[in-house]
TIZASE-767238 format. One record per residue (C-alpha): residue in one letter; x, y, z. Coordinates in steps of 0.25 Angstrom, whole numbers, padded with zeros to 4 digits, always signed. Layout:
# TIZASE-767238
aXYZ...
***
This chain:
# TIZASE-767238
m+0102+0114-0094k+0089+0122-0093k+0083+0114-0104f+0086+0101-0096a+0081+0107-0083l+0068+0111-0090m+0066+0097-0096l+0069+0091-0083m+0058+0100-0076v+0048+0097-0087s+0051+0082-0086i+0049+0082-0071f+0036+0090-0072f+0030+0080-0081m+0035+0068-0073c+0028+0074-0061l+0015+0076-0069s+0015+0062-0074a+0017+0057-0059v+0004+0065-0055w-0004+0060-0066s+0000+0045-0066e-0010+0034-0063s-0007+0020-0058l-0006+0009-0068m-0014-0003-0062v-0020-0017-0066g-0035-0015-0067l-0043-0021-0056s-0057-0026-0060t-0069-0024-0052e-0068-0038-0048e-0054-0036-0042l-0058-0024-0035i-0070-0031-0028r-0062-0043-0025n-0051-0034-0017a-0061-0025-0011d-0067-0027+0003i-0078-0017+0000v-0083-0009-0012v-0090+0004-0009v-0097+0015-0016g-0096+0028-0008e-0092+0043-0007v-0078+0048-0002r-0082+0056+0010d-0069+0060+0016l-0054+0059+0013y-0041+0062+0021s-0027+0059+0018y-0015+0056+0027w-0001+0051+0028s+0001+0037+0030e+0007+0032+0044d+0021+0031+0038g+0020+0045+0031k+0023+0040+0017q+0010+0041+0010i-0003+0048+0010l-0016+0041+0012t-0031+0045+0010r-0043+0040+0018a-0057+0042+0012k-0070+0040+0019v-0080+0034+0009t-0095+0034+0012v-0100+0021+0007n-0113+0022-0001e-0113+0007-0005y-0105-0006-0004a-0103-0014-0016k-0095-0024-0009g-0093-0027+0006k-0098-0018+0017y-0092-0008+0027h-0096+0005+0033a-0103+0017+0027e-0090+0023+0026v-0076+0018+0022d-0062+0023+0023v-0053+0022+0011e-0038+0024+0011y-0029+0026-0001e-0015+0031-0004g-0014+0046-0008g-0019+0059-0004e-0014+0073+0001v-0010+0077+0015g-0004+0091+0018g-0002+0095+0004i+0005+0082+0001g-0002+0073-0010y+0000+0058-0012r-0006+0051-0024v-0006+0036-0027s-0007+0033-0042d-0017+0021-0041v-0026+0027-0030a-0038+0035-0034p-0041+0045-0023l-0054+0047-0017t-0061+0061-0016t-0071+0066-0006g-0085+0065-0011e-0081+0055-0022s-0091+0043-0025v-0083+0030-0026l-0084+0015-0027l-0072+0009-0020f-0067-0005-0019l-0061-0005-0005k-0052-0015+0003v-0049-0014+0018k-0035-0007+0020q-0035-0007+0035i-0043-0007+0047e-0042+0006+0056r-0050+0007+0070n-0060-0004+0065f-0063+0002+0052n-0058-0002+0038v-0050+0007+0029f-0051+0003+0014s-0042+0005+0002i-0047+0005-0012v-0044-0008-0019g-0036-0006-0032n-0033+0008-0028a-0039+0017-0039q-0046+0005-0046g-0054+0003-0033k-0060+0017-0033y-0072+0021-0042g-0077+0035-0043v-0092+0035-0044k-0099+0047-0052d-0112+0047-0059g-0114+0032-0056i-0101+0029-0063a-0089+0022-0056s-0075+0026-0062k-0061+0024-0057t-0048+0032-0061g-0034+0035-0057f-0027+0022-0062t-0023+0016-0075v-0023+0001-0077v-0014-0008-0084k-0018-0011-0099g-0027-0023-0100t-0033-0021-0086e-0042-0009-0088n-0054-0018-0093v-0056-0024-0079i-0059-0011-0073d-0073-0006-0071n-0073+0009-0073n-0083+0020-0077i-0095+0011-0075p-0108+0013-0068v-0106+0012-0053e-0118+0003-0052y-0112-0007-0062l-0099-0007-0054l-0107-0010-0041n-0115-0021-0047k-0102-0027-0052i-0096-0026-0039r-0108-0033-0032t-0108-0044-0042i-0093-0047-0042q-0092-0048-0027k-0103-0059-0026
***
């Protein structure tokens, strides 16, 4: 009986670990598809984050303020609000497998779509969840946090110079 209980505990432990480390399996979205579905495309810096419970109390949402350095598509304000599922409130964390969370101070390139309008300003969501977020570091645009279905990985622009990506975005939308 002790051996069975030990095996059960070890199995549960590894199942919990695999749930924490899992990533979402998605169909790869090309830059063209991301542009087509985005209202705006911005390069900027995440200035502020706060997480809160949804109105129905069933999920945690995070709202980020992103200071815009450049628009590659569309125009809006010098700052945009981006909202996504996941975050932490009062020691309770909620993570969504296909969402790449934003972090304060992070440089990003985001494909954004209007999610809702609040008090005469837009709140945006990231197109394609993790696929619509590039981290920008040392002039390279990279995305992480998801796995694509075999055969769709070649459509994704990843780990490329940000200027190349910006030129591609500007060219495609014309």
